[in-house]
C-alpha positions, 0 to 999 in steps of 0.5 A, a space after each residue: 340047674 340054674 337057681 330061680 329064687 323069684 320062682 321059689 318065693 312066688 310058688 310056695 312057702 318054705 322054711 327059708 323065708 328069713 334067708 330070702 329076706 336077707 338076700 333081698 336086703 343084701 342085694 338092695 344094699 349092694 345096688 344102692 352102693 353101686 348107684 352112689 359110686 356112679 357120681 354123675 347123672 345117668 341114663 338107663 338104656 333098654 332094648 333086646 338082648 337078642 340082636 347081634 353086633 351087625 344089627 342096625 339097632 346095635 349101631 344106633 344104641 352104641 352111638 346114642 350111648 357115646 353122645 350121652 358119655 360125651 355130655 357127661 352122663 353115665 350109661 346104665 343098662 341091664 348089663 347083658 348082650 345085644 342093645 345093652 352091650 352096644 350101649 355100654 360099649 359106646 359109653 366106654 369107648 367115649 371115656 364115659 362111665 358104663 354101668 350094668 345091673 345084670 340079672 341071673 337067668 338060666 339063658 340069654 343073659 350074660 355080662 357084657 365086657 364093657 362095664 366099669 360098674 357091675 352088679 348081678 342080681 338074683 331078684 328082678 325087683 331089686 334090679 328094677 329099683 336100681 335101673 330107675 334110681 340111677 336114671 334121669 331118663 329112659 331110652 328104649 330101643 326095640 325089644 321084647 317083653 322085658 323092654 315093654 315091662 320096663 317101659 310100662 313100669 316107668 310110665 306107671 311110676 310117673 303117672 302115679 307120682 311115685 317118681 319125678 317125671 323124666 323123659 321116656 324116649 322110644 328109638 325106632 318109629 317103625 318098631 314103636 309106631 303100632 304101640 303108640 297108635 294103640 295107646 292113642 286110639 284105645 287107651 286115650 280115646 277110652 279115657 283110660 289115660 290122660 293126654 298128659 300121660 300120653 305126652 310122657 312118651 317121645 319117639 325118634 329115629 335119631 340118636 342125637 335127638 334121643 340123647 338131647 331130649 334127656 339132656 335138655 330135660 335134665 338141664 331144665 330139671 323138667 320144669 316144663 313137665 307137670 309134677 302131677 298130670 291128673 291135677 294139671 288136667 283138672 286146673 
């Protein structure tokens, strides 16, 4: 049976606390070392693990990653199939650095064959830190709960000033349109986010525009984005 260390930690207390802490620390250390090995700016690309090679989103992710590699960016993913495989493949085909931070799961997740740097984590939280630490921007293709989790975690980290602002690009207007409308019509109109929070998101159908948004922001060091949107609103 597939081990699930996170579930064991969260569901009950046992006599293996020190072992759990040691494993988590070891995984953080391995992840930080892997990020250091990348040696160039990176972009983290997310999306569904469930799409096949003949899906239009696969082709779009592959092309977007190729453009990033051509611009000297490393392409970082969760290391699995679907969109992750497409992005790693596009980066590798363009001669770029392809990175996968994988996760041990009982189904769906397996490493793809297009990785130059690869680490497999037992714990989601160690993996999540590396996916953010390696990135100068996020690009998100259509996906499920995992993709949404990464999207809102990135936005929360920026909203609370835990990380410097970086672009969060959503690729696929038809897929993301309903969510963006809900954010605008419900969250913004109810005052639960600020207008500057909403502006952290970009949406496009074009791989070139997705890549260029992140590249331009990196080159400008995000000079046009307030470091603290809440304080900016109050001024």
